[in-house]
N, C-alpha and C positions, 0 to 999 in steps of 0.2 A: 430346662435343656437347651433353650435359646442362650442363656447365660453362659452354660458350659461350652457350647459349640463356638460362640463369638470369641470367649476368652481363649479358647485352645488355638484358634487361628491367629489372635493377637500374640500369642506366646511362641508362634512359628510351629506348632503342631499340626500336622495334616489330618484333616477331617474327612471321613468318607461321605459319599452322596446320600447315605442312609442305608437302611437294611430293614427286611421285614415290612410288616404291614403299616408302619408309620409313613412310609412313602406315599401312601394314599391320602395323606392329610394336606390339603391345599394350604392351611394355616401354617402347618410345620414347614412347607416349602416357602411360604411368604416370609416367615421368621428367620430362614436360613439354617434351620435345623437339618433338613433334608435339601438335596439339590436336585431332585428330578421332578419335572413338572407333571403333577398326577392327572391333570386335565388332558394333556397331550398324549398321554399313554393310556388313558381309560384306567387308571388306577382307582380302587374303590375306597372311599372313606369308611364305609361299614365294616370293611375287613379290619379296620383299626379300632373303630368305636361305634356303637349303636345302642339304641334304647334298652335292648335285650341283654347286653353284656353288663354284668354287675361289678366285674374286677376292673382295677385301675388299667388304663391303655398302657402298653409296654412299648417303650421307645428304646431301641438298641443303637448305639452309635459306635462307629468304627474310628480309632484313632491310630496314628501310626504307632507301631509297637515300642518305638523308643521315647516317645512323646506321652504315652497313656499315663505313666506315673505322675507326670507334671500336672495333668488335669485332676487326677484323684487327690493330689495334695492341695490343688486350689480348692476343691470341694471341702476337704477337711479344714482348711484355713478358714474358708467362708463361714461354715455351719458349725464348726467346733468339733473337736475330737470327741466330745461325749454325745455327738447326734449323729455320727457317720459310723457305719460298721460294714465289715464285709459278711458274706452270708456262709453259713455251715453246710457243709455236705456229709452225708451219711453213707459210708461204704457198708453194704450187707454181705451176709454169707451166702454165696451161691452153692449149688449142689456139691460140685467137686471140692470147693474150699471147705465147706462144712465136713465133708468125709475126711479130708486131710487133718484138720484141726483135731476133730474127735479121736481120730487114729493116733495122733501124737499123744493126746492125754491119755488114752488107754494103753500107751505103750506097745501098740501093734507095730511089727516091723514095717518099716517104710516101703519095702518092695511088695508087701502084701496089700498096703492101703493104696499104692500106686496102681496095682493091677486091678482093685475094685473100682477106683476112679476111672480108669481107662474103659472098663467094661460098661459104664454108664452111657446111655444114648447121647450122640453129640448135637441133636437138634437143639436150636437156639430156645425152644419154648419148653423143652423138658426140665421139669423139676423133680426133686425127690417126692413131693407130696402129689404130683400127678401120676408119676410112675407107680407109686406105692399106695394108690387109692384103694379103698377097702373093697370096692366092687370090681376090682380090676383096673388095668391102665385108663386113665381119664379119656372118655370118648372124644373130647375135643382135640386132645393131644394125638390120640390113636389116628385120627383122620389124617394128621400132617406127617406121621412117621412112615417111612417105606418098610418093606418086608424085613429087611435085615435090622433095621433099628427096633421094630416090634420084637423081633426075636432077642435082641440084646435086652430089651426091656423086661421081658418075661424071664430071662435067666437072671436078671439082677433082682427081681422080686423073690425068686427062689432062694437066692444067697441071703436076702434080707429076712426071709421067714425062718432061716436055719436057727437052731438054738445054739449059736456059736458066737465067740467074742466079735467076729466080723458082722454077723447078724445084728447084734446088739449096737455095734458101731453104726450100721447104716440107720437103724431105728432112732438112735440118738441124734444122728446128723439131721434126719428128717425133721426132728422137732425144732433143731437150731436153726434150720435153713430159713433165711430172710432176716435173721437177727442182725442187729447193728454190730459190726466188726470194728470200725475205727471211723474216725472224722477227718474231713478235709476242708478245703476253703474253696468256694465257687470260683471258678477262673476269671469272672468278670463282673459278677453281681455285686452290687452295693446298696445299702438301704440308708435312707436320710430320715430323719424324724424331726417334727416341729419343736420337740423340747428334748430333755435328757432322754437318751435312748432306753435307759432301764425301767422307764415308766411304760414302755410299750412292748418290750421284748426282753427276756433273759440274754445275757451276753457273757461272754469269756474271752480270755486271751489265748494267743496261740504262738508258738515259737517261731513260725515262719511268717508272722504278719505283725506290722506295727500297729494295725487298728484293732479295735474290738471286733469280735466275731459273734453273730447272733447264735442262738442255740435253737432258733426255728430254721428249718431248710426252706428252700426257695418257694415250694407250694404252700407251705404253712404260713410263710411271711406274706405271701400274696392274699391268702385268705384272711389273714389278720388285718389286712387293710393297710400294711406298710407300703410306702412308695419304694419300689425296687427300680434301680437304674443298672443297665448293662453298659459299662465302659470296656469295651472289646479293643484288643490291640491287633492291628492288621499289618503284616509284614510289607504286603504289597504297597501300602500307603507310604511306607518308609522308602522303599525303592523309588517311588515316583518322585517323593520330595527330594531325595538325593540326586536323581537324574536331572530333575529341573534345575537344582543348584549348580550342577556341573554344567549344563547347557548355558547358563548365564556366565559362569566364570570362563568357559573355553570359546563360546561363539558370541558372548554379548547379547544373547537373545533371552528375554524375559517371558516365560511361558506360564499362563494361568491354565491349568488343566481342566478347570470347570468351564473354560470358554472355548475349547477346541471344537471345531466344526464336526458334527457327527454324521456328515455326508462326505468326509474326506476319502478321495479316491484311492490314495495310496495306501491308507489303512485298510480298506476293503480288499485290495489286491492281496495284501499279506494275509488277511483271513482266507481268501480265495485259494491260496497257494497251500494252506495249512500250515504255514510257517510259524507256528504259535508257541513254540517252545518259549517259556519264561512269560507267557502271557496269562494272567489270572483267570483261572477257570476254564481255559480252553487249551491247556497243553498236552493232555493225554492223546495217546496215538490213535485211539478210537475217534475222539472229537476231530483230531486232525483230518482224518479220513472223511468224515461226514461233511466238514467245512468244504473240503474239495469237491465233494459230490454236489453240495447246496449251493456253492458259489454265492454267498450272501452279498446283496448289494444295498440293504437298508438295515437300519438299526434294529427294526422289529424282528428282522431274521436271526440276529444275535440274541435277542431276548428268548425267542422261542427255542433256540438251540441250548441255550443255558438251562432252560426248564426241562426239555425232553432229553438231556443227556444224564440220565439217572435210572436206576434200576426200575423196571416197569415200563414207563413212557418210552424208553430206549426202542422198543419194538416198533413204535410209531414213525421213527425218524425215516426209514426207507420210503414209507407212504408220503410223508411231509415233503421229502426232497422230490419224488416223482410228481406230486401235484404242484409243486412250486415251479417246475419246469414244463408243465402241461403233459407230462407222459401218462398221467393218471387224472381221471375227471375229477372234478370238485363237486361233491354232492352234500345236500343237507336234508335231514329227516323231515324238516318243515321249513319252507321258504323264509318264515320269520327268523330262523336261526342265523342267516347269512350275516346280518348286521354285526353279530358279536363273534362269529366264526371265520369270517372273509381273511382277516389278517393272518389266521394260521391254516389257510386253505381247507377249511371244513372239519379240521381235527381239534376236539377239545384238548387243550394244553393247560390252560390256568383255572384255579379255583375261582377266579373272578368270573370267568366265562359261565361256570355252573351258576353262580350267584345272579349274574345278570339275566340269563335265560330262564331261570326260575320266576324271577320277577315278570318278565315278558310274557312268557308262555302260561304261566299259571297264577299270576297276580300276587306273589309273595310279597310281604313287606320287606324292607332292607334288613331288618333284624332276623325275620324268618330265614332269609336267603343266607345270611351268615350263619344261623344255626344249622341249616341244611349242610353248608359247607364244611362245618366243624364235626357234625354227626357222621357224614360220609368219611371225612378224612380219618376220624378215629374209629370208624366202624362201630358206632353205637347204635345197636339194632333197635331200641325203643324209640330213639329220636328218628331214625330212619323210617320206621313203619309208620309212625305218626305223621311225618312229612309226607310219605307216599300218598296217603289218603287226601290231604290237602293239595298235593300237586295234581292228582288226577281230577279232583273236584274243580279246581280252579282252571285247569287245562281244558276241561270238556265244556266249562262255563264260557270258555274263550273260543269254543267251537273248533277244537283240534281233535281229531280222531284218537279214541282211546288207544288203539293198537300201536299208533305212532309214540304216544306219550308213554306206554310201557316200555317200548324199545329204547326210547331216550332215557328213562329212569334206570333200566338195566345197563345201559352203556355207562351212565354217570356212577353207578354203584360199583362197577368193575374199574373205573378210571379215576374216580374222585378220591379214593384212598391214597393215590400217590400223584395226583394233579398238584401242580406247584403254584406258590404264591407269585403272581405276576409282579407285585411291587418289589419283592426281593429280587427276583430274577432281572428286572430292569435296573435296579440300583448295581448290581454285580456286573451286569453286562456293561454299564457305563465305566466301571473301574476297569474291566477288561479293555474296553475301547481306548481308554486313556493310556493304558501300558502298550497296546498295539499301535497307537499313534506315536508314541515317543520312540518305540523300536523301528517304526518305519521310516521316521524323519531323522531321528537322532540315534542311530543304532549304537555308536561308540559309547556315548553317555549312559544310554539305558543299560547296556550289557555291562558296563563297569560297575553300575549300581547294583545289578543283579549278582555279579560276581562278590562284591563287597558284602553282601548280606547273606552269602552262601558260604563264606570262606572258612566257617567251622565245620563244614561237612564237605570233605575232600571229593567224595563221589559226585556230588553236585558241582563242585568247581570244575571237575574234570568234563562232566556232561555240558556245562555252559561254556566252557573252553572249545568244546567241539563244535558247538552251535556257532560260536564266533568265527570259527575257520570256515563252517559252511557258508556263513554270511560274507566271507572275504574280509573279515574285521580283524586286523592284525593285533595280537597280544604280545607286547614285550615283557621280558623279564624285569625283575627289580632293578633299580638304579638309584645309587644315593644321591645323584645329581638331579634326578628328575622325579623319582617316585614319591607319592604322597604316602601317608600311614595306609590307606586303603586303596583299592584299585581306582585308578584316575584316567584322564585322558590327556594327552599332550597336545601341543599346538598343531601337529601334523595330524591330528585325529586318530591316533593309535592308542590303544588301551594300555596302560602300564601297571604291572603288577605292584601291589602294595608291599611297603617293607615291613609292615606289622603281620603280614600274612606268612612270614618266614618263621619257622620254629626256632625258638631260642632268642629272637629279637622281640623284646617287649615293647610296650608303649613308650616307656621312659627314654630309652635310646633313640626311638624314632623321633619323639618330640624334640629331643636334643639336636639330632641332626637336620630336622626340618628348620628349627628355629635359627641355627647357625647359618644355613644355607639362604633363608629368608633375609636374614640381616646383612650378610656379607658375600653372597653370590655363591656360585658353584665351587666345589672343591677342585683344586688343580691337579692334585695327585693323593695318593693314599697317605703321603707323609703330611700333606697340607691338611687332610682330614683329621689326622692323629694329633697335629698341633692346634687345630681350631676348636675341637671338642674339649669340653671341661673334663678334669680328672675325675674318674669314676663314671663317667657318661656311658662308656662302653668298657666291655671286658673281653677275655679270651673268646668265651662262648659266643658273644654277639659278632665278633670279627669273623669267627669261623663260619658262622650261619650266613653271614652277608658274603662272604667268598663263595661258598658252596652253592648259594642261591643265584649267584650271578650279580650280587648288588655291586661288587667292586669291579665288574668288566669294563666300566666305562674308563678305567684306568688301563690302557691298553698295553702299556709297557711291562705290565706284570701278568704272567700266566696263573691261573688258579692253582695249579700244582706247585708254583713256586712259593706261594704262601706257606706251604706245609713242608718245604724242604729245610734241611738244617742251615742255620745262619750263624756264622761266628762261633760263640759258645753256647747258643740257644738251640734247642730241639727243633724249633720251627722258625720261620721268618715272622710269623704272627707274634710269637713271644718277643722276638727282637724288636719289632715295630712297637709294641706296647711298653717294653723298657725304654725305648727311645722317648716315647712320649711322656712317661713319667720324669725322665731326667730333664726333659725341655720344659715341662711345667714347673719342675722343682726349680730349675735355674732361672726361670721367668719370675717365679715368686720372690726369689733372694735378690733379683736385679732390681725390684721395685725401689729398694732403698740405696742402690748403687748409682754413682754418677756415670759409670761406664755400662749400665744396664742393657742399653741398646747393642752396644758392640759385643758384650759377652753372649748375647742370644745366639749368635752365629757360631760359637765356639763348639757345639754338639753337632757333629756331622750326620747326615742322613745315612741309614744303614745301606751297605752295598747289597745289591740284588744277588741272591745266592745262586749257584748253578742248580739245574733241576732236570728232571726227566719228565716230559708231558705224560698225563694220564692217558690211557686209551679211552675212546669215545664211551665205551660202555660204562667204565669206571667213573668218568665225568658225570654222566647222566644220572647214574644210581645215586652218587653223593648229592647231586641237584635235587633228586627226588626225595631224599632223606630230610631236607629242611622245607621244600616246597609242596610235598606230596604228589607232585606231578613232574612230568618231563615238560621244560619250557624251552630250552635253547635248541632242542631236537628231540628225536625219538630213536631208540636203538634199531628201529626197522626202516628208518629212513632211507637207508642205502638199498633197500629192496622193495620200495613203495610199489614201483612199476611193476615188478615181478609178481608181487603178491596180488595186486589188481587184475593182472592178466591170467594168472594160473590157479587161482582159488575159486571155490565154489560161492563161498560167502565169507563175511567176516563172522567173528565170534559171538557178536551180538545177535547175529541173525540165524544162529545155528538151529534153534527151536522151530524154524520153518521147514527144516528138512528131516523131520523124524522118520527114521526107518530107511533113509536113502543114503548112499555113500556120498560123503563130502570130502573136498580138499580144502584144508585150512593150513594157515601158517601164522607164526609168531614167534615170540621170545619166551623162553622158559624163565618164569619169574620166581618160582619156588620148586625146589627138588628135595624130597624127603625120602631117603633111603632106609628102609627097615628090614628087619629080620622077623620071620613068623615064628610061633611056637614050635613048628616042625623043622624049623631051621632054613627055610627057604627064603630067598630075597623077594621083596615086593616094593612099590613105591607109590607116592602120591605127589602129583605134580599139577602146577598151575601154568597155563599158556595164556600169554596176553598179546593181543594185536592192537591196531589204532583204535578199534571200537569198544572192545570189552575184553573179557578174560573166560577161561574154561579150566575147571578142575576135573581131573580124571585120574584114575588109578592104573597100575600096571602089575600084572601078577606073573609068576611061573615064567615060561619060555619067553613071553613077550618082554617081560622085564629083563631077563638075562640078555636078549637080543638088542634092546634099545637103550638100556640104561646108560651107556656111555655117551649117547646123544643127548640125553635129557638131563643136562646139568645147568645151574643157573647161568643166565647170560648166553646161552646157546640159542641161535636163531634156527628153527626147524620148520621143515614142510611135512605135513602129515595127511594120510589118507585113513579114512575110517567111516563107521556108521554111528549116527546119533540115535540111540535106542533106549527102550524102557529096560531097566534093571530085571533080572529074573526075580520073581517072588516079591516085587516092590514096585511101588508106584514112581519111584525116583528115576531120573533119566541118567545115562551115562555114554561116554564117547568110547566106542569100541575100536581100538586102533588096529589098522591093517598093515600100515607101513609108516615109518618114520626116516627122514633123511634130512641132511643138513641143507638149510634153504640155499646157501651159496651153491652147492653141488647141484641141486634141483633146478635152480633159476638157469643155470649155464646149459643143462641138459634139455630143459624144456623149452627155452626160447630160440626159435629158429631164425625169425626175421623181425625187423621192426618197420611199421608203415607210418609215413609222415602223410598228413592230409593238408594240402595247400590250396587255399581259395584261388581261383584264376586271377582275380582282380589284385591279389597280393604279390604276384610275381613281378619281380625287378631284377635288374642286374645286381644291385645291392643285396637283395635277399638271397639270391642265388649263391652269391660270394660268402654270405654268412652260413648258409646251410653247409657249403662246400667245407669251409673252415672248421666247423663243428665236426664234421665227419673225418676230417684229416687228423684232428686231435683226438679223435676216439676211434682209432682203427681196432678192428676185432674180427670175429668170426660170424657175426650176424649179417644176413642178407638185408640189403636196403631196398625197400619199396616206397613208391610215392604215388599217392592218388591226387589228381588235380580236379578240383570241383568247380563248375560253372554254375552258380546258385541261380542266375537268372533263367537258364534254359533247362536247370535241374540235370545236367549231363556230368558224368565223370569219365575220366581218363586214368587207367592204372598203368603204372610204369614200373620196371624193375631194373636196378643197377647191377650190371655185370662187373665193372671195374671197382665198385666202392663196396666194402663190407666194415661194418661198425661194431664197437663194443657197446651194445645197447644197455649200458647200466643206467642207475638212477641220475648220474651227473649229465649224461647225454640227453636223458629225456627232459630234466629241468631245463637246459640251455635251449632246447628245442621250444619247450613250452613258453619260455620267456619271449620267444619271438612272436607268440600268438599262433603257433601252429599245434594242431592236434597230433598226438603220437600214441601209437598203440604196438604193444608186443604180440607176436604171433608164435 
């Protein structure tokens, strides 16, 4: 393993700090296999290897997901293709799949099979064999089913006992349940043998793998004594690697993420604010809430939160937080437990704590402690019962009260089944800290890397662009004179959209653009671009995508709409441009052998810019979204941003927090589907979108007739309604009470605008600026001013009689540019 990790680093592949129990090995740490000091964090070697363990120790290593294949190729080259194989996986037939397969073979109508499959209990542990057991429903399963599921199981048994085709189908499916249905390849497992692999394990080939594939699955391969390695690809490591590369390119700062200080204050402030979007393992909304509550100040807090935030131990987080802040007393069943539970405020969080305490309290050997951990974790009753007797015997021999020992044991039984591996939690907390450090200190480079590795999922790109905006991190559109292939950071620290993220612009054209730009500098004009790129480097589709996405906006003399206007004898200016390029390159090629080549180059004139009509903003933005997947240069609702913030109850992403209440929302109609029912009445299905999210809703009968003219694609509307559960369904729906055009509503609802001015900011120049803005934006809204004296915490409210303004988005943007707060009333 040391050879693999060292070689990977030499090849420029990012290697994780470790994962799983291997991080408890000091030897692995000293060899550089893992990068977490096991002694510093009390990680246990016995969790990794001990005398009672008969199987080979398992070392799992994370590599960046783009470099993982390089490491596997190195292994194949070193040991030989005949000594390395991937591991097979076997897919088995579960209950519903068995029913469907048998039904298909028996030619039973799909609707009937579907009805039977849906009548089967949905509990995860429900199987055909358990539900159809001879003496009735399996007692172990019955305990876990609720009354509705038990009723379904009993009904299912009756159907199965019937002398019908359906009954026969169910009985046959029960016999087939658990049978192997298909094979696959283990996502990361690789076996290496000391000699030809066929001497140790049967192998086969697979169409989706260049390597041989074992015919023993994971567990059998281990039991057979084969050396199994897990080479895992972790995208976060790729994000870190590319962010570090960009930081060196843009700032000249070389960072070794393995050497960053784990007491960095700026990083802890980020965790304390819960601003952990894009932070590995800590980005869920629930985790963000608990981080704000905990306000972590040390690395051990992050390790604990990583272990606690999962089903089961999640319930302990409020107590953990309260104890950390002294709001709840820290108590121990026995004083001797403080040594190992102090770091988690008296709460058992890790498997290692159970192991250490069993040794201290009852004299368990290190191997017995690991066996206890494994037995409790996998709920093996025979092991637990045998260990209980030893625990009580050893504990009482150490003069601990039996009643206390019983309580501790019961607590362990309840918790140990989902107690977490501290070694793994520590490794992944370190990866999380590295990403948080980069986000806190180098936000542009980090978010550019995050966006690059999310570019194939437009919903994630949209989410992270929103995060950039929250951070105050500017994201610029694509630009042929500045953009790289992926998202990048310019000299001003702004994130620039990548050219390859545009639909219709492949890697080939991007490489040509970047190569020419690097060799000969920026393109002076679109004509210069066409002349300098080689024939065939770009085509009509590429140019169209560049134009629509804003990639050619750097040539300010040409409007986007102008590229699509008729030009001379061509349907569009783009076609004229490409024809000009072909003629130019054709003449250039023929001029090579001519004495007058240089002079003849100027004989082909540049096309004259055609007349055109500018696109409406909505049209421009929609075309932009077609190739980028998002709105970059603006948003259709930008003109109404202030009104939306002032007059709506919530954004569409937050509407689920207002179930059963009337809410006011606003947005743009993105989809409008008008249909006719079988009865001949009209109805519609619509999608509304705002800055944060979207909402699908239907309209029927009178509501549809009343509002259908307003709900057309591109319309900006204001709606009042109730977000409620649909009748006879668990689904939610938005029941509309009123729809109006957003422009009409904003004018009607906005009565006045209030400027908040700090006392220390008042000057003659500032007053003149505000007055100038008001004069340029005359209108019907009253102007109010609140002067704030922060030192004495006093405010003075004033109202202008002479001045009335049109408080639209332009007015508010100008005021906010002066650093003044502005609110619509």
